[in-house]
Structures are given as C-alpha cells and as structure tokens.
C-alpha positions, 0 to 999 in steps of 0.5 A: 793588302797588309803585308810585310815580306822579308828577304835576304837570308841565306847560308853564311859562314862565321864571321860573315855578312848578310843584309836583310830587307824587309818591305811594307805593304798596305800601311803607313809605313813612317809612323810604325815601330818596325822590328825585327826578331828571330826564333831558333829552333826549340826557343821562344822567339827573341827580339834583335833590334827595332826602329821607332817611326822617329828613328831610335834604335834598340838593340838586343845585347847579344847582337850589339856592335854587330847588327845595324837597323836602318829604315828607308820611309821612302821605300816602305822598307826596314834593312838588319845589316849582319856583320861578324855572324856566328853560329848562334845567330842561326835563326828564321828572322822575322819582320815586325810592324807596331803601332799601338795607337790603333793596335795593330802588330803585324809580322812577316813571314820570316826568312832564315839565317844559317851560320856554319862554322 
C-alpha cells in the first residue's frame, strides 16, 4: 500500500522549533523527490522545501535559513526541521513524493503546525 504518514506537528510559541517526519511505505523511497508543502486557511498550497533523490535541496525564500529538509533512505523517512518559527508559519504541512518517470505524485494526510505569539 502506497502511503505517506506525517507526524510531529503541534502548537509552539514563536521562536520555537519543531521537527516534522514523513514515513513512506509501498514506494521505492530512494528514487523519489520528497517535498514538504503547506497550506494556510484561504491560501493555496505552497512548496516549503524539497529534496531530490540525489540529495539536492530547494527552499521557499520565506523559510531559508530557518528550515532544513533531510532524508534517511534506510528509514524511508523525510524530515523537516523548523527553527525560529513565526506565526505566519502556521498551516497544515503536507508531505509529497514525486517520481515523474512513473507519473507518481502522492500526498500525505497533513499535520497541523500552529505558532502563537
């Protein structure tokens, strides 16, 4: 069964940190580009960070220097370490796995991150 399961969201004070995890199953994880997206109420889903199968990373300008994406292919897991959180980081965070060669694009169920000031 192809599945992405996020964890690690929660309520945190501004300036704090959280680490999100996304465990994948049913896919050849190491061959996929993994990404974290977020969607706040009334807004479109946006890319936060991505990491390719080769380990290249990409970040939204709004999170550069504060967030770090990483992957552990042995554990089929991708992480998003978030520091210096701001209220505007409040959103549902979604894990994504892409492998264009087989037309795969799958999403997790999302995890809520709420940052209060």
